[in-house]
C-alpha positions as CSV (number, residue, x, y, z in Angstrom):
1,X,-20.5,24.8,-2.9
2,X,-24.0,25.0,-4.4
3,X,-22.5,25.1,-7.7
4,X,-20.7,21.0,-7.1
5,X,-24.6,20.1,-6.4
6,X,-26.0,21.7,-9.7
7,X,-22.9,20.4,-11.8
8,X,-22.6,17.0,-13.3
9,X,-19.0,17.2,-11.9
10,X,-18.9,16.0,-8.7
11,X,-16.0,17.2,-6.0
12,X,-15.3,13.8,-5.1
13,X,-13.4,13.6,-8.2
14,X,-11.6,16.3,-6.8
15,X,-10.9,14.8,-3.7
16,X,-9.7,11.4,-5.6
17,X,-7.4,13.5,-7.3
18,X,-5.4,15.0,-4.4
19,X,-5.5,12.0,-2.5
20,X,-4.1,9.7,-5.6
21,X,-1.3,12.8,-6.1
22,X,-0.4,12.7,-2.7
23,X,-0.7,8.4,-2.5
24,X,1.6,8.8,-5.7
25,X,4.2,10.9,-4.1
26,X,4.1,8.5,-1.0
27,X,4.8,5.6,-3.5
28,X,7.6,7.6,-4.7
29,X,9.1,8.0,-1.3
30,X,8.6,4.4,0.2
31,X,10.6,2.9,-3.5
32,X,13.5,5.3,-2.6
33,X,15.2,2.8,-0.4
34,X,15.6,0.1,-3.1
35,X,17.6,2.6,-5.4
36,X,19.5,3.4,-1.9
37,X,20.4,0.0,-1.2
38,X,23.5,-0.1,-3.4
39,X,24.9,3.3,-3.0
40,X,24.6,3.0,1.4
41,X,26.3,-0.6,1.4
42,X,29.5,0.8,-0.8
43,X,29.8,4.6,1.2
44,X,29.9,2.4,4.5
45,X,30.4,-0.6,3.8
46,X,26.9,-1.7,5.2
47,X,26.3,-5.3,3.9
48,X,22.5,-6.2,2.8
49,X,21.5,-7.1,5.7
50,X,22.1,-3.9,7.3
51,X,20.3,-1.3,4.9
52,X,17.3,-4.4,4.8
53,X,16.8,-4.1,8.5
54,X,16.0,-0.3,7.9
55,X,14.0,-0.8,5.1
56,X,12.0,-4.3,7.3
57,X,11.4,-1.5,10.3
58,X,10.0,1.4,7.5
59,X,7.5,-1.7,6.1
60,X,6.9,-2.8,9.5
61,X,5.9,0.7,11.1
62,X,4.0,1.8,7.4
63,X,1.4,-1.1,7.8
64,X,1.1,-0.9,11.9
65,X,-0.3,2.8,11.5
66,X,-2.6,2.0,9.5
67,X,-5.1,0.8,12.2
68,X,-4.4,3.7,14.5
69,X,-4.1,6.5,12.0
70,X,-7.4,5.3,10.4
71,X,-8.8,6.0,13.8
72,X,-7.1,9.2,14.6
73,X,-8.4,10.2,10.7
74,X,-11.8,9.8,12.5
75,X,-10.8,12.1,15.6
76,X,-8.8,14.7,14.5
77,X,-9.4,14.9,10.3
78,X,-8.0,13.3,7.3
79,X,-6.4,16.5,6.0
80,X,-4.7,17.2,9.2
81,X,-3.3,14.4,9.4
82,X,-2.3,14.1,5.7
83,X,-0.5,17.4,5.9
84,X,1.4,16.4,9.4
85,X,2.2,13.3,7.9
86,X,4.1,15.0,4.7
87,X,5.6,17.4,6.3
88,X,7.4,14.6,8.6
89,X,8.8,12.6,5.5
90,X,9.9,15.8,4.4
91,X,12.0,16.6,7.7
92,X,13.1,12.9,7.9
93,X,14.2,12.1,4.7
94,X,16.0,15.7,4.8
95,X,18.1,14.3,7.4
96,X,18.9,11.7,6.1
97,X,21.8,12.8,4.4
98,X,23.8,13.9,7.6
99,X,23.4,10.4,9.5
100,X,26.5,8.5,9.5
101,X,25.6,5.1,11.3
102,X,23.0,2.3,10.3
103,X,20.7,3.1,13.8
104,X,20.4,6.6,12.5
105,X,19.3,5.1,9.4
106,X,17.2,2.8,11.5
107,X,15.6,5.6,13.1
108,X,15.2,8.7,10.3
109,X,13.9,5.9,7.6
110,X,12.7,3.2,9.3
111,X,10.5,4.7,11.8
112,X,9.5,8.3,11.3
113,X,9.3,7.8,6.9
114,X,7.5,4.6,7.9
115,X,5.1,5.9,10.5
116,X,4.4,8.8,8.3
117,X,3.9,7.2,4.8
118,X,1.7,4.8,6.8
119,X,-1.0,8.0,7.1
120,X,-0.6,7.8,3.4
121,X,-1.2,4.4,2.2
122,X,-4.0,2.0,0.9
123,X,-5.8,2.4,4.4
124,X,-6.6,6.0,3.4
125,X,-7.7,5.4,-0.1
126,X,-10.1,2.6,1.5
127,X,-12.0,5.4,3.6
128,X,-11.9,7.8,0.8
129,X,-14.0,5.2,-1.3
130,X,-16.3,4.1,1.3
131,X,-17.1,7.8,2.6
132,X,-17.1,10.0,-1.4
133,X,-18.1,6.9,-3.3
134,X,-21.1,4.9,-3.9
135,X,-21.0,3.7,-7.4
136,X,-17.9,3.4,-8.8
137,X,-16.2,2.5,-5.7
138,X,-14.3,-0.7,-6.7
139,X,-12.3,1.4,-9.9
140,X,-11.6,4.3,-7.1
141,X,-10.0,1.8,-5.2
142,X,-8.3,0.5,-8.2
143,X,-6.9,3.9,-9.1
144,X,-5.6,4.5,-5.8
145,X,-3.6,1.5,-5.8
146,X,-2.6,1.9,-8.6
147,X,-1.0,5.2,-7.6
148,X,1.8,2.8,-6.2
149,X,3.1,1.9,-10.1
150,X,3.3,5.5,-10.9
151,X,5.2,6.6,-7.9
152,X,7.1,4.3,-8.9
153,X,7.5,5.1,-13.0
154,X,8.2,8.8,-11.9
155,X,10.8,8.7,-9.3
156,X,12.8,5.6,-9.6
157,X,14.4,6.2,-12.8
158,X,14.9,9.4,-11.6
159,X,16.1,8.8,-8.0
160,X,18.4,5.8,-9.9
161,X,20.0,9.1,-12.1
162,X,20.5,10.9,-9.9
163,X,21.8,8.4,-7.1
164,X,24.3,7.7,-9.9
165,X,25.4,11.4,-11.4
166,X,25.0,12.9,-8.1
167,X,25.2,10.8,-5.0
168,X,22.6,9.5,-2.8
169,X,22.2,12.5,-0.7
170,X,20.5,14.1,-3.7
171,X,17.9,11.0,-4.4
172,X,16.9,11.9,-0.7
173,X,16.7,15.8,-1.1
174,X,14.4,15.1,-4.1
175,X,12.0,12.8,-2.3
176,X,11.9,15.7,0.8
177,X,10.9,18.1,-1.8
178,X,8.2,15.9,-3.4
179,X,6.5,15.8,-0.4
180,X,6.7,19.9,1.0
181,X,5.4,19.9,-2.9
182,X,1.9,17.7,-1.9
183,X,1.2,19.7,1.3
184,X,-0.2,22.7,-0.1
185,X,-2.6,20.7,-2.5
186,X,-3.9,18.9,0.3
187,X,-4.4,21.8,2.5
188,X,-6.1,23.6,0.0
189,X,-8.4,21.5,-1.6
190,X,-8.9,18.4,1.0
191,X,-12.2,18.0,2.5
192,X,-13.8,15.4,5.3
193,X,-16.8,14.5,3.9
194,X,-19.2,14.9,0.7
195,X,-21.8,16.1,3.9
196,X,-20.0,18.9,4.7
197,X,-20.3,20.5,1.6
198,X,-23.8,19.6,1.3
199,X,-23.4,16.9,-1.4
200,X,-24.0,12.9,-1.6
201,X,-21.6,10.8,-2.2
202,X,-20.8,10.4,-5.7
203,X,-23.6,8.0,-7.2
204,X,-26.1,8.5,-4.4
205,X,-29.2,11.1,-4.3
206,X,-28.9,11.4,0.0
207,X,-27.1,13.7,2.0
208,X,-26.2,11.7,4.8
209,X,-26.6,13.6,8.2
210,X,-23.4,13.3,10.2
211,X,-22.9,14.0,14.2
212,X,-19.4,15.5,14.6
213,X,-19.4,15.3,18.2
214,X,-19.4,11.6,18.4
215,X,-16.6,11.5,15.7
216,X,-14.4,14.0,17.8
217,X,-15.3,12.2,21.6
218,X,-13.8,8.5,19.7
219,X,-10.6,7.4,21.2
220,X,-8.4,6.2,18.3
221,X,-6.4,3.6,20.3
222,X,-9.2,2.1,21.5
223,X,-11.2,1.9,18.0
224,X,-7.8,0.3,16.3
225,X,-7.9,-2.2,19.3
226,X,-11.9,-2.9,19.2
227,X,-11.1,-3.3,15.0
228,X,-8.5,-6.1,15.3
229,X,-10.7,-7.6,17.9
230,X,-13.9,-7.7,15.6
231,X,-11.7,-9.3,12.7
232,X,-9.9,-11.8,15.3
233,X,-13.3,-13.4,15.5
234,X,-13.7,-14.0,12.1
235,X,-12.0,-16.6,10.2
236,X,-12.2,-14.6,7.1
237,X,-9.9,-11.7,9.1
238,X,-7.5,-14.9,9.2
239,X,-7.4,-15.5,5.5
240,X,-7.6,-12.5,4.0
241,X,-4.7,-11.0,6.7
242,X,-2.7,-14.2,6.0
243,X,-2.7,-14.2,2.2
244,X,-2.1,-10.1,2.1
245,X,1.0,-10.9,4.3
246,X,2.3,-13.1,1.6
247,X,1.3,-10.2,-1.1
248,X,3.5,-7.7,0.9
249,X,6.0,-10.5,1.2
250,X,6.3,-11.0,-2.6
251,X,5.4,-6.7,-3.8
252,X,7.2,-4.3,-1.6
253,X,9.5,-6.7,0.7
254,X,10.9,-8.5,-1.6
255,X,10.8,-7.3,-5.1
256,X,10.0,-3.6,-4.5
257,X,13.4,-3.4,-2.2
258,X,15.6,-6.0,-3.6
259,X,15.0,-6.8,-7.6
260,X,17.3,-3.9,-8.3
261,X,20.5,-5.2,-6.4
262,X,19.4,-8.8,-7.5
263,X,19.6,-7.0,-11.4
264,X,22.8,-5.5,-10.4
265,X,23.9,-9.5,-9.2
266,X,24.0,-10.5,-12.7
267,X,25.7,-7.6,-14.3
268,X,22.6,-5.2,-15.1
269,X,23.1,-0.8,-14.6
270,X,21.2,0.4,-11.5
271,X,19.6,3.0,-13.4
272,X,18.4,0.1,-16.1
273,X,17.8,-1.7,-13.1
274,X,15.4,1.0,-11.9
275,X,13.8,1.5,-15.5
276,X,12.9,-2.0,-15.2
277,X,11.1,-2.0,-11.7
278,X,9.4,1.4,-13.2
279,X,8.5,-0.7,-16.4
280,X,6.8,-3.2,-14.1
281,X,4.9,0.1,-12.6
282,X,3.5,0.9,-16.2
283,X,1.6,-2.5,-16.1
284,X,0.5,-2.5,-12.6
285,X,-1.0,0.5,-13.5
286,X,-2.9,-0.9,-16.2
287,X,-3.4,-4.0,-14.2
288,X,-4.6,-2.8,-10.9
289,X,-7.1,-0.4,-12.7
290,X,-9.0,-2.7,-14.7
291,X,-9.3,-5.2,-11.1
292,X,-10.7,-2.0,-9.6
293,X,-13.3,-1.7,-12.4
294,X,-13.5,-6.2,-12.3
295,X,-14.2,-5.9,-8.4
296,X,-17.1,-4.3,-9.4
297,X,-18.2,-7.2,-11.5
298,X,-16.8,-10.2,-10.6
299,X,-16.7,-12.5,-7.4
300,X,-13.8,-10.8,-5.7
301,X,-12.5,-14.4,-3.8
302,X,-11.9,-15.7,-7.6
303,X,-9.9,-12.8,-8.7
304,X,-7.8,-12.7,-5.7
305,X,-7.2,-16.3,-5.8
306,X,-5.7,-15.5,-10.1
307,X,-3.8,-13.2,-9.3
308,X,-1.7,-14.8,-6.6
309,X,-1.8,-18.0,-8.6
310,X,-0.5,-15.7,-11.7
311,X,2.1,-14.1,-9.3
312,X,3.7,-16.9,-8.1
313,X,4.0,-18.5,-11.2
314,X,6.1,-15.0,-12.1
315,X,8.2,-15.5,-9.1
316,X,9.0,-19.1,-9.9
317,X,10.5,-18.0,-13.3
318,X,12.8,-14.9,-12.4
319,X,15.9,-16.8,-11.5
320,X,15.8,-18.2,-14.7
321,X,15.1,-14.6,-16.5
322,X,17.6,-12.8,-14.4
323,X,20.6,-15.1,-15.8
324,X,19.1,-15.8,-19.1
325,X,17.8,-13.3,-23.0
326,X,16.7,-10.2,-22.0
327,X,13.4,-11.8,-23.8
328,X,12.0,-14.1,-20.1
329,X,13.1,-11.1,-17.8
330,X,10.3,-9.0,-20.1
331,X,7.9,-11.9,-19.9
332,X,8.2,-11.8,-16.1
333,X,7.8,-8.1,-16.0
334,X,4.9,-7.8,-18.4
335,X,3.0,-11.3,-16.1
336,X,4.2,-9.7,-12.3
337,X,3.4,-6.2,-13.1
338,X,-0.1,-6.9,-14.1
339,X,-0.6,-8.1,-10.7
340,X,1.5,-5.8,-8.3
341,X,-1.2,-4.5,-6.7
342,X,-4.1,-5.6,-8.2
343,X,-4.9,-7.3,-5.2
344,X,-5.7,-4.7,-3.3
345,X,-9.5,-3.4,-4.4
346,X,-10.6,-6.7,-4.2
347,X,-9.2,-7.0,-0.5
348,X,-10.7,-4.3,0.3
349,X,-13.7,-4.6,-1.2
350,X,-14.4,-8.0,0.4
351,X,-13.2,-6.2,4.1
352,X,-16.2,-3.8,3.4
353,X,-18.7,-6.2,2.5
354,X,-17.5,-8.7,5.4
355,X,-17.1,-5.6,8.1
356,X,-19.9,-3.5,7.2
357,X,-18.6,0.4,5.8
358,X,-18.3,1.8,8.9
359,X,-15.9,-0.6,10.0
360,X,-14.1,-0.9,7.4
361,X,-11.0,1.6,7.4
362,X,-10.2,0.5,11.0
363,X,-10.4,-3.3,9.9
364,X,-8.5,-3.2,6.6
365,X,-6.1,-1.5,8.6
366,X,-5.0,-4.2,10.4
367,X,-5.1,-6.2,7.3
368,X,-3.4,-4.1,5.8
369,X,-0.9,-4.1,8.7
370,X,-0.4,-7.8,8.0
371,X,0.6,-6.6,4.3
372,X,3.1,-4.7,5.6
373,X,4.6,-7.2,8.3
374,X,4.7,-9.3,5.6
375,X,6.8,-6.9,3.6
376,X,9.3,-6.2,6.6
377,X,9.8,-9.9,7.2
378,X,10.6,-10.5,2.7
379,X,12.8,-7.4,2.9
380,X,15.1,-8.7,6.3
381,X,15.5,-11.6,4.9
382,X,16.0,-11.6,1.4
383,X,18.5,-9.3,2.2
384,X,20.0,-11.8,5.0
385,X,19.8,-14.8,2.7
386,X,21.6,-12.4,0.3
387,X,24.5,-12.1,2.8
388,X,24.6,-16.1,3.5
389,X,24.3,-17.5,0.1
390,X,25.5,-14.8,-2.3
391,X,22.3,-15.0,-4.2
392,X,19.0,-14.1,-4.1
393,X,17.5,-17.2,-5.5
394,X,16.1,-19.1,-2.6
395,X,14.1,-16.3,-2.0
396,X,12.3,-15.5,-5.2
397,X,11.1,-19.6,-5.2
398,X,9.8,-19.3,-1.7
399,X,8.0,-16.4,-2.6
400,X,6.2,-18.1,-5.7
401,X,6.2,-21.0,-3.7
402,X,4.0,-18.6,-1.1
403,X,2.1,-17.4,-3.8
404,X,0.2,-20.5,-4.6
405,X,-0.3,-21.2,-1.2
406,X,-2.3,-17.8,-0.8
407,X,-4.0,-18.7,-4.3
408,X,-6.1,-21.7,-1.9
409,X,-6.3,-19.2,1.0
410,X,-8.7,-16.8,-0.6
411,X,-11.2,-19.0,-2.5
412,X,-12.0,-20.3,1.2
413,X,-13.0,-16.7,2.3
414,X,-16.6,-16.6,3.3
415,X,-17.7,-20.8,2.8
416,X,-19.6,-20.5,5.8
417,X,-22.9,-18.8,6.2
418,X,-23.2,-16.8,9.5
419,X,-25.1,-13.5,10.1
420,X,-23.6,-10.5,12.3
421,X,-26.0,-8.9,14.3
422,X,-23.3,-7.9,17.5
423,X,-23.0,-4.1,18.6
424,X,-19.2,-4.1,19.3
425,X,-19.2,-0.7,20.1
426,X,-20.4,2.9,19.3
427,X,-18.0,3.2,16.5
428,X,-17.5,-0.4,16.0
429,X,-20.7,-2.5,14.3
430,X,-21.1,-5.2,13.0
431,X,-23.8,-5.1,9.9
432,X,-27.1,-6.1,10.1
433,X,-27.7,-8.1,6.9
434,X,-27.4,-12.2,6.8
435,X,-24.2,-12.9,4.9
436,X,-24.5,-15.9,2.7
437,X,-21.3,-17.4,1.5
438,X,-19.4,-14.6,4.5
439,X,-20.5,-11.6,1.6
440,X,-22.9,-9.6,2.5
């Protein structure tokens, strides 16, 4: 590996590429239920609430696994956890073709796929960015977040076309195959830390020493719970987690799950609706990458304030856009798409700056868990309201108003100066630097 120490090209970019592909594949797998929602209703006569419950379980376990996965990766290694997670996704997605009862959907796509994709999520991106990058960390976080949009762009139109042409089982098998394709890339190219290769992180000239014995001695469950305790003692954690709860509710939970069936309610075909969701992914790829770049240069609280405010306005427009001309729907796609997950880089940066690099993976894991709890809540409640009321209008308007509330919440982060010096445990240590306005 001496070549990489002498060459300008740093191995961290290979790591970033592998993680980007893994996140992209996982994003496509997570978006699959939105394509399967209507076909499952038609074949098994399941109500929207029944199918939405499985999606809600998936999103819930996807988020709750985050902090524990972060601790498990510290204990057993990133590469090993990623390979096992991808194999579990392939097994569970492939087994769905044999299901006949709702509980089987809840188990396979809800529990198993939810837990496995939780290991390949933005928590993984945060750990990799903090370990491998000093410079361009915000940009890398933006690229990792943008993989969600790229996954939609690549998978959704293909899966929707397969579901319409060959049936929903072909879409599920394609998802399983995509997970298997990524496994060898992770197994061959993934590395734990730049120090293991005798390299400094990108943007640094210092090769930091690691203590493998102390890493292996960590108890993952204890580390995760200590991270939660550390967060709960901070008002900033509550603001970040609360705003991210709303973020999840208004993205993965509502639009990611229900935009396709809502569009079909207004006479738009399933393939066209999936293409609209993929188009949102194109603009999100742009918006999230730029957001990562901006997070290195602009106050992240103000970035979040603008993102939530614009998203709220877009969601309030959506019920009108679906029932009117394509022009208004195009306006929604552009404005909503630009900040679909643009909130991730500034939220991750704030978590790192407030709680320190050593704690960021686990603490951000709990913040991300809040995001997915919000997504799970919205996925189920929107399906339930659709069953009761016959439309998604109330869900869209409520989501828009929640985003405006989140816009006011994030600007309050870090308002009270304080000094963080308390040692919480051997593995979770608060930053020693004084904090002004909550930012170290």
